C-alpha positions in Angstrom: 86.8 86.6 38.0 84.4 87.4 35.5 80.7 87.3 36.8 78.1 86.4 33.9 74.9 89.1 34.6 72.7 86.2 33.9 74.4 84.4 37.1 73.3 87.4 39.6 69.7 87.8 41.1 68.0 90.4 38.9 68.0 92.6 42.1 71.3 92.1 42.7 72.3 93.0 38.9 70.3 96.2 39.3 71.8 97.5 42.0 75.2 97.0 40.9 74.4 98.8 37.9 73.0 101.4 39.6 75.7 102.0 41.9 78.1 101.8 38.9 76.4 104.5 37.0 76.2 106.9 39.8 80.0 106.8 41.1 81.7 109.7 41.6 83.9 110.3 38.5 81.1 108.8 35.8 80.8 111.3 33.2 78.1 111.5 30.6 79.4 114.7 29.0 77.5 117.9 28.4 74.0 116.2 27.9 71.9 115.5 31.0 71.3 111.6 31.0 68.7 109.9 33.2 69.6 107.2 35.6 67.3 105.0 33.5 69.2 105.7 30.3 72.4 104.8 32.1 71.3 101.9 33.5 69.8 100.5 30.3 72.9 101.6 28.4 75.0 99.5 30.8 72.6 96.4 30.4 73.2 96.4 26.7 76.6 96.6 26.9 76.8 93.5 29.4 74.4 91.6 27.3 76.3 92.1 24.5 79.8 91.4 25.8 81.0 94.7 25.4 81.2 95.0 29.2 81.8 92.4 31.9 81.4 92.3 35.3 84.9 91.7 37.4 84.8 90.5 40.9 88.2 90.8 42.8 88.3 87.8 45.3 91.2 90.1 47.4 88.9 93.0 48.1 85.5 91.4 47.6 84.4 94.1 45.1 82.6 94.2 42.1 83.3 96.8 39.1 82.1 96.9 35.5 84.6 97.3 32.8 84.8 97.4 28.9 86.0 94.4 27.5 88.6 95.5 25.6 90.3 97.2 28.7 90.6 93.6 30.8 
């Protein structure tokens, strides 16, 4: 199920995005990118529709994925 970001509490959305960008395996290449920059990049992607929040009812987990990979 796709969860529109604007339907989440702002604190919940921030926590979800921060958890996503700090997961093991999240690689931003050779350049150091601050947490704030990573969070902002994901916010922009969600706002533009390039990425979506997916909620799995079977596992109870959320994930942020590029729209084209759905």
